[in-house]
KEPAFI-121932 format. One record per residue (C-alpha): residue number from 1; chain; x negated, y negated, z. Coordinates in Angstrom, 1 decimal, m for minus. Layout:
% residues N
R  num  chaine      px      py      pz
R  NUM       A       X       Y       Z
...
% end
This chain:
% residues 110
R  num  chaine      px      py      pz
R    1       A    m0.2     1.9   m31.2
R    2       A     2.0     4.9   m30.3
R    3       A     4.2     4.4   m27.2
R    4       A     4.1     6.8   m24.3
R    5       A     6.8     9.6   m24.4
R    6       A     9.8     8.9   m22.3
R    7       A     9.9    11.4   m19.4
R    8       A    13.2    11.8   m17.6
R    9       A    12.5    11.6   m13.8
R   10       A    14.8    13.2   m11.3
R   11       A    14.9    13.4    m7.6
R   12       A    16.8    15.3    m4.9
R   13       A    19.7    13.6    m3.3
R   14       A    18.8    11.2    m0.4
R   15       A    21.2    13.2     1.8
R   16       A    19.2    15.6     4.0
R   17       A    19.9    19.2     3.4
R   18       A    21.4    18.7     0.0
R   19       A    19.7    20.2    m3.0
R   20       A    21.6    18.3    m5.7
R   21       A    19.5    16.5    m8.2
R   22       A    20.4    13.0    m9.4
R   23       A    18.8    10.4   m11.6
R   24       A    16.2     8.0   m10.2
R   25       A    18.3     5.3   m11.8
R   26       A    19.4     3.7    m8.5
R   27       A    15.9     3.5    m7.1
R   28       A    14.4     2.0   m10.2
R   29       A    17.1    m0.5   m11.1
R   30       A    15.3    m3.7   m12.1
R   31       A    11.9    m2.0   m12.3
R   32       A     9.8    m2.6   m15.4
R   33       A     9.8     1.1   m16.6
R   34       A     6.9     0.6   m19.0
R   35       A     4.8    m0.9   m16.2
R   36       A     5.8     1.9   m13.8
R   37       A     4.8     4.6   m16.3
R   38       A     1.5     2.7   m17.1
R   39       A     0.7     2.6   m13.3
R   40       A     1.5     6.2   m12.8
R   41       A    m0.6     7.2   m15.7
R   42       A    m3.5     5.0   m14.6
R   43       A    m3.4     6.5   m11.0
R   44       A    m3.2    10.0   m12.3
R   45       A    m6.1     9.5   m14.7
R   46       A    m8.2     7.9   m12.0
R   47       A    m7.3    10.6    m9.5
R   48       A    m8.3    13.3   m12.1
R   49       A   m11.7    11.7   m12.5
R   50       A   m11.1     9.9   m15.7
R   51       A   m12.6     6.6   m16.7
R   52       A    m9.2     4.7   m16.3
R   53       A    m9.0     2.1   m13.5
R   54       A    m5.8     2.0   m11.5
R   55       A    m4.6    m1.6   m11.4
R   56       A    m1.6    m1.2    m9.1
R   57       A    m1.1    m1.8    m5.4
R   58       A    m2.3     0.5    m2.7
R   59       A    m0.1     3.5    m2.1
R   60       A     1.2     2.2     1.3
R   61       A     2.5    m1.1     0.0
R   62       A     3.7     0.3    m3.3
R   63       A     6.0     2.8    m1.6
R   64       A     6.9     1.2     1.7
R   65       A    10.2    m0.1     0.5
R   66       A    11.4     3.2    m0.9
R   67       A    12.0     5.0     2.3
R   68       A    10.9     8.3     0.7
R   69       A    11.2    11.6     2.5
R   70       A     9.2    14.8     2.1
R   71       A    11.9    16.0    m0.3
R   72       A    11.4    13.0    m2.5
R   73       A     7.6    13.4    m2.3
R   74       A     7.8    17.1    m3.3
R   75       A    10.2    16.3    m6.2
R   76       A     7.9    13.7    m7.6
R   77       A     5.0    16.1    m7.4
R   78       A     7.0    18.8    m9.0
R   79       A     8.0    16.4   m11.8
R   80       A     4.3    15.5   m12.4
R   81       A     3.3    19.2   m12.4
R   82       A     6.0    20.1   m14.9
R   83       A     4.9    17.3   m17.1
R   84       A     1.2    18.4   m17.0
R   85       A     2.3    21.9   m17.8
R   86       A     4.5    20.7   m20.7
R   87       A     1.5    18.9   m22.2
R   88       A    m0.8    21.8   m21.8
R   89       A    m3.1    20.6   m19.0
R   90       A    m5.1    23.6   m17.8
R   91       A    m4.2    24.9   m14.4
R   92       A    m7.5    24.0   m12.6
R   93       A    m7.1    20.3   m13.7
R   94       A    m3.4    20.3   m12.8
R   95       A    m4.3    21.6    m9.3
R   96       A    m6.9    18.8    m8.9
R   97       A    m4.2    16.3    m9.7
R   98       A    m1.8    18.0    m7.2
R   99       A    m4.5    17.8    m4.5
R  100       A    m5.0    14.1    m5.2
R  101       A    m1.2    13.6    m4.8
R  102       A    m1.0    15.6    m1.6
R  103       A    m4.0    13.6    m0.2
R  104       A    m1.8    10.5    m0.3
R  105       A     1.3    12.0     1.4
R  106       A     0.9    10.0     4.6
R  107       A     0.5     6.8     2.6
R  108       A     3.7     7.4     0.7
R  109       A     5.9     8.9     3.4
R  110       A     5.8     6.6     6.5
% end
C-alpha cells in the first residue's frame, strides 16, 4: 500500500497583523500526523460527495482547543486549495470543497 504524500503545512503567525508564515510544528506537537492527514482526507472526501465516511470528531470539539483566528482559517483553506490545484482537481470540484470548508467557519472559529 502506497503511503499518502507528505504535504508541508504552514500558517500565518498567531500575532495579529503579522503576515509572516511559520510551521504548524508548535500546534501539532504530539499529534499523530498520519491520523491527522487521514481525518482531513476523510473529511474532504465526504464533503466533496465521495463515498468515504469521516470518522473524526465534530468540527467544534475537534478545533476548540486550537484558538484559531480567521487568519488561520484562511491559511488552512488556502493550503487545501493549493494542494487540490497541485494534484489537478478541476476548478468546479475545488470550489465545492472550498464551499464545504467555508460552511464550517463558525464551527472552527469560536
